[in-house]
C-alpha positions, 0 to 999 in steps of 0.5 A: 314057267320059264322067265321068258313066258312069265308076264307075257300073254299066252300065244294063240294056238290051235286048240286041238278040236272039240276034245281039247276044248272040252278039256280046256273048259273042264280045267277052267271050271275046276279053276273057278271052283278052286278059286271060289273055295279059297275065297270062302275058306279064307273069309271063314277062317279070317272072320271066325278065327279072328277077334270078331270086331275091332274098336279101332274102326277109324275108316267107318268113322271117316266114312260116316263123316264123309256122308255128313259132308266133311272129312274131319272127325267130330268129337275126335278127342273122345275117340280111342287110338289117338295116334291115328288121328291128326289135330289141326286147328282144333279139328281131328283127321284120320291119318291113313289115306282114305281109300278103305273108307271109300270101300266101306262107304256103302255099308256105313250108309246102310248101317251107320257106325254099327258097320263091322269093319273087321267083317269087311276086312275078312271079306277083302281077305277072301277076295284077295285069296281068289286073286292070288289063286288067279296069279298062281295059275299064271306062275305055274301050270300045275294045279297042286303048285297053284294051291300050295302057292295060294296057301302060302299067301293066305295062311302062311304070311302076316296077311292072315293076322292083318285080315282077321284083325280089321283094326285101322292099321291092319285094315289098311294093310289088308286093302293095300295087299288086295290092290297090289295083287290086283295090279300084279294080276293085270300085269302078268295074267291079264295084261292091262296097263290102265287097270294095273295103274288104277290098282296101284293107285288104289294101293297107294291111296291106302298105304302110300309106301306102296307107290315105290313098288312101281318099278316092278310094273315098268319093268314087266310092261317093258315089252309093251313100251320098249321095242326090241333094239335095232341098230339103225333105230335110236332109243327115243324111237323105240319107246311106245308111249301108249302103255306108259300113258295108260299106266300113268293115267290110272296111277295119277288119278289116285295121286290127284285125289290124294292131293285134293284130299290133303288140301281139304285137311292141311291146306297143302296137296302133300300129306302132312299128317305125320306133322300134325300128330298130338303133342304127346305122341311127338314127345315119345322117345321113339319119335325123337328125330321126327317121323322119318330119319335114317337113324331109325333104320337100325331098329327096323333091321333088328325087328325085320331080321332078328326079333324072336318070340320069347321062350320061357322055361315054364308054360306057356313056354313060347309067347310072342313079342308085340315089338315085332318078329323077324320076317323069316320067323313068321314066314320061313318060305321067304328063304326060298326067294334067296336062292333064285337061279342058284345052280352051282352046288358050291354056291348053294352050300355057302348060301345055306351055311350063311343062312344057318348062321343068320338064323342060328344066332337069334334062335340060340339067343332066344333060347339061351335063357333056358340053361341060364346062359347070358348069351342073349345079353351079348351086344354085337358091333352094329349089324355084324350079326345080321351081315349074313342076311345082307350078303344073301340079299346082295347075292340074290339081287346079283343072280337076278340081274339077268332074270327080268321077273326076279329083277322086277320083284327086287326093284319093288321090294328094296326101295319100299323096304328102305323107305319104311326103315326110316319111319319112327315106329316099327309097327308095334303093337303087332305080330311079326313085322307088319310093314313087310306087307307093303312089299309082301306080294313081291316077296311071294312072286320071288318065292313062287318064281324060284319054285317054278313048276317043280315044287320040292318036298322042302318047299312044301315043308317051309310053307307048312312051317309058315302056316304053323307060325301064323296059326300060332300068332293068330291063336295066341293073340286072338284066343289065348291071351287073358281078357283082363290083361293090360293093353300097352299100345304106345310105349317106347320101342325099347320097352317093346322088344323082348316083352309080350303085349296084348292086342284087344 
């Protein structure tokens, strides 16, 4: 689909009579069947291929507290995963925003603390698969391409690992991704600014960083709120406030709920949760500059762009680092997004050369120990080895300046990523770089937009490699690790990079 048609409602045209309408009904029936199959398959794979249940069911605990009439957690000092609990005036509070707890509230009302948060996470994952397929139908006219694109999200990204996990951190990501995709669905498939605002608000009340993706929606709705330029018409008269008010109403409802919830916890409408962490957490070396600081950017850049699995000369040969892995290592299909609108063969050759340098350095360093090389210990000047990635991203943004859809995606990705880069932790313990899930839907849209209707063999190859990478991560963490291995969750970051840890 071209950039002029993506994100716009389909035109009303003559259906061609009974035969054409029958064909249309058959296509709709087929789409419903495929959608249902994706939802069931995703749920089954996430549930039966995951850990089954997580001990880190903070949202079930919070929902149980809400049913008892309060938002603080009783007996918080006896609970595990202390890093996700705040302490204020002797009371314990769950740190992440509470929307996931609202979703599990009916289940907790029926089954109490025995409600399986991980099972519900798999159900959310299945629902997300259905929404993604619905979006893919808007991005491509071909069923085959729609299926490949849905497979990319459902089994070729970190969403698989997160939805199967169900622990407090990953459950937040899973719910946020669902509502981001719902917001996108109501922006480009069933255009409804109010519904899109509500869904983005729900994502925000799950993962606050997702609020910074709002430029995507403003840009994609611009044909509704900004009338075409007319020489005699001033700018202020070209603005139609209704779509903006609808979108803002949906979003602001959740922002106001957040203000009220924070006031109950911290006596302030702002989220002060990172300032009420336990003292032993704030004393950790990786927290040395407080919860947010630009000096943390370097550690995120290293994790997001060059962290590799660990290669051994003996079995099991390859293991993962729970300090994180590069986004392109877990989802190689993201490479496609860097070449949107690139048509000049010379530019393409230069881009591929830069890409080979960017990925070749960390891969060669990861395997250099196999032949007793000390290449992996070489220290580059700050970020010089990641410079090719910076150049590629900057070029991709420049090529997208005249492409409304691609520009909207970058406008969501870049501010969200930069904000997350200033956080003290990089997401450990994890498979991949889990913070990227907060803008993953827009990376997917960029990738799908670049592919278009003409999916090539190398597109399919990159999607297959993405699925295999995530399959390896899920199997290794949830099935191949020894049950008696120690669990190290909260060590300084330098103790994570290059080592293998175990998630229960």
